[in-house]
C-alpha positions in Angstrom: 34.2 46.1 57.7 31.7 44.6 55.3 33.1 42.0 52.8 31.1 41.2 49.4 30.5 37.7 48.6 33.3 35.5 47.3 33.0 34.7 44.1 34.8 31.4 43.3 35.7 29.7 39.6 37.7 26.4 38.8 39.2 25.6 35.3 41.6 23.1 34.2 44.1 23.6 31.3 47.4 22.2 29.4 51.1 23.7 29.1 51.5 24.8 26.1 55.7 23.4 27.3 57.0 21.6 30.1 57.8 24.1 33.3 60.5 23.2 35.5 60.0 24.1 39.4 62.5 27.7 39.2 59.9 28.7 36.2 56.7 27.8 37.9 57.7 29.7 40.8 58.7 32.5 38.9 55.7 32.6 37.6 53.2 32.3 40.7 55.2 34.8 42.1 53.9 37.4 39.0 50.3 35.9 39.4 50.8 36.3 44.0 50.9 40.3 43.3 48.4 41.1 40.5 46.4 38.9 42.2 46.3 40.7 45.7 46.4 44.4 43.9 42.8 42.9 42.8 41.6 41.1 46.4 41.9 37.6 44.2 42.9 34.3 46.5 43.4 30.6 45.1 45.3 28.1 44.3 47.3 26.8 41.5 48.3 23.0 41.2 50.2 21.8 38.1 51.4 18.1 37.2 54.0 16.3 35.5 52.0 15.7 32.3 51.8 19.4 32.2 47.8 20.0 33.6 47.3 23.7 35.4 43.7 23.5 37.4 43.4 26.2 39.4 41.1 27.7 42.0 40.6 31.6 42.2 37.9 33.3 44.4 36.9 37.0 44.8 34.1 39.4 44.1 32.8 38.8 41.1 33.6 41.5 38.7 37.1 40.7 39.5 37.1 36.8 38.7 35.3 37.2 35.6 37.5 39.7 34.2 41.0 37.4 35.4 39.4 34.1 33.9 38.9 36.2 30.7 42.7 36.9 30.4 43.3 33.6 31.8 41.9 31.9 28.1 44.1 34.2 26.8 47.0 33.7 27.9 49.4 32.1 25.7 51.2 29.7 28.4 48.5 26.8 28.3 45.7 26.0 25.9 42.1 23.8 26.1 41.2 26.0 29.3 37.5 24.2 30.5 
């Protein structure tokens, strides 16, 4: 099987509310399921100050589509 180029994107954002471990695990579980179906992988970091840092990777069209949804997501703000 031939794989296309992998496109990577990194963004940071600020949570609109604090998240505890259980809430984060539930959220990440849903993300994993959706991203797996789209062929997207990555890494999500969250700190005690409410900052998210995420690396997402996959084909360019899938990453661009996901990032557009991320920018509109009401769980966070100041997406850069």
